[in-house]
C-alpha positions as CSV (number, residue, x, y, z in Angstrom):
1,V,24.8,-98.4,-44.7
2,Q,21.9,-99.6,-42.3
3,L,23.0,-98.6,-38.8
4,Q,20.9,-99.6,-35.4
5,A,22.1,-98.1,-32.0
6,S,21.2,-99.7,-28.2
7,G,21.6,-99.6,-25.1
8,G,19.9,-96.4,-24.1
9,G,17.9,-95.6,-21.2
10,L,17.3,-93.8,-17.9
11,V,20.0,-93.7,-15.4
12,Q,21.6,-91.0,-12.5
13,A,23.7,-88.7,-12.6
14,G,27.3,-90.8,-12.2
15,G,26.1,-93.4,-13.4
16,S,27.3,-95.1,-16.4
17,L,25.7,-96.4,-20.1
18,R,27.3,-98.2,-23.0
19,L,25.2,-97.8,-26.3
20,S,26.3,-100.1,-29.3
21,C,26.0,-99.6,-32.5
22,A,24.7,-102.3,-35.5
23,A,25.8,-101.8,-38.8
24,S,24.6,-103.6,-41.9
25,G,25.2,-103.6,-45.6
26,R,27.8,-101.7,-47.8
27,T,29.9,-101.6,-44.3
28,S,33.6,-101.6,-46.2
29,S,32.4,-98.0,-48.1
30,S,32.5,-96.3,-44.5
31,N,36.0,-95.9,-43.2
32,A,35.2,-94.1,-39.5
33,M,32.6,-94.3,-37.6
34,G,30.7,-91.5,-34.9
35,W,28.2,-90.7,-32.4
36,F,26.5,-88.0,-32.4
37,R,23.5,-86.6,-29.9
38,Q,20.1,-84.3,-30.4
39,A,19.3,-82.4,-26.9
40,P,15.7,-80.9,-27.4
41,G,15.3,-77.6,-28.8
42,E,18.8,-78.3,-29.6
43,E,20.5,-79.0,-33.0
44,R,21.9,-82.2,-33.2
45,E,26.1,-82.0,-31.7
46,F,29.0,-84.0,-32.7
47,V,30.5,-86.6,-29.5
48,A,33.5,-88.8,-31.2
49,V,34.2,-90.0,-33.7
50,I,36.5,-93.3,-34.6
51,S,38.5,-94.4,-37.6
52,W,38.4,-98.2,-39.2
53,G,41.4,-99.5,-37.5
54,S,40.5,-97.8,-34.6
55,T,44.2,-95.7,-34.2
56,S,42.3,-92.7,-34.2
57,T,39.4,-91.3,-32.0
58,Y,38.1,-87.6,-31.5
59,Y,35.7,-86.6,-28.5
60,A,34.4,-83.5,-28.3
61,D,35.4,-81.4,-25.5
62,S,32.3,-81.7,-23.2
63,V,32.6,-85.4,-23.1
64,K,36.5,-85.8,-23.4
65,G,38.1,-88.1,-20.3
66,R,33.8,-89.7,-19.9
67,F,33.2,-91.0,-22.7
68,T,35.1,-93.9,-24.9
69,I,34.1,-95.1,-28.2
70,S,35.2,-98.3,-29.6
71,R,35.1,-100.4,-32.2
72,D,34.6,-103.9,-33.6
73,N,34.8,-104.7,-37.4
74,A,34.4,-108.3,-37.1
75,K,31.4,-108.2,-35.9
76,N,30.3,-104.5,-37.6
77,M,29.7,-103.1,-34.1
78,V,30.7,-99.7,-32.5
79,Y,30.3,-98.4,-29.0
80,L,30.1,-95.5,-27.0
81,Q,31.0,-96.5,-23.2
82,M,29.4,-93.1,-21.3
83,N,30.7,-92.8,-17.3
84,S,30.5,-90.3,-14.9
85,L,27.2,-89.2,-17.0
86,K,25.4,-85.8,-16.6
87,P,22.2,-84.4,-16.6
88,E,22.9,-82.1,-20.0
89,D,24.6,-85.2,-21.5
90,T,20.5,-86.3,-21.7
91,A,19.5,-86.6,-25.5
92,V,18.8,-89.0,-28.1
93,Y,22.1,-90.3,-29.7
94,Y,22.9,-91.4,-33.0
95,C,25.6,-93.5,-34.8
96,A,26.6,-92.5,-38.2
97,A,29.4,-93.4,-40.0
98,G,31.2,-91.9,-43.3
99,G,34.9,-90.8,-44.2
100,W,37.5,-89.7,-41.4
101,Y,36.9,-86.0,-42.7
102,L,37.3,-84.1,-38.8
103,I,35.1,-81.0,-40.2
104,P,31.5,-79.8,-38.8
105,P,29.2,-80.0,-38.2
106,N,28.6,-84.1,-39.7
107,Y,32.8,-85.1,-39.7
108,G,32.7,-86.8,-42.6
109,M,29.4,-89.0,-41.3
110,N,26.8,-89.8,-44.6
111,Y,24.7,-92.7,-42.7
112,W,23.1,-92.3,-40.2
113,G,21.4,-94.4,-38.0
114,K,18.0,-93.9,-35.0
115,G,18.9,-92.8,-32.3
116,T,18.3,-94.2,-28.6
117,Q,17.6,-92.1,-25.6
118,V,19.3,-91.6,-23.0
119,T,18.2,-89.8,-20.0
120,V,20.5,-88.4,-16.6
121,S,18.3,-87.9,-13.9
122,S,19.9,-85.8,-11.5
């Protein structure tokens, strides 16, 4: 499975961004898809995950109520709508694919794409 994230950029605090991730290859082997992020000097952290049929989602407490994960299986796409952005959301955001196992630190993800930079200015 190959994953390519896009949609990052510079935004002011309180603003919004929508990240997209295109999946290709053996996407049928992946049940869940998710987003992670890594800030400078920090470890990669979980953001959100969504099941194959979009029936289940799970979010990190830090983004709950502000971020929404969604997917379009017909297009092999997963999205992350980010609202009410804060400077502490600044990070490189990665999309990932794998199984529905909500176990840290990888939450079942075993395919990773290149990230997209999100910078939130105060």
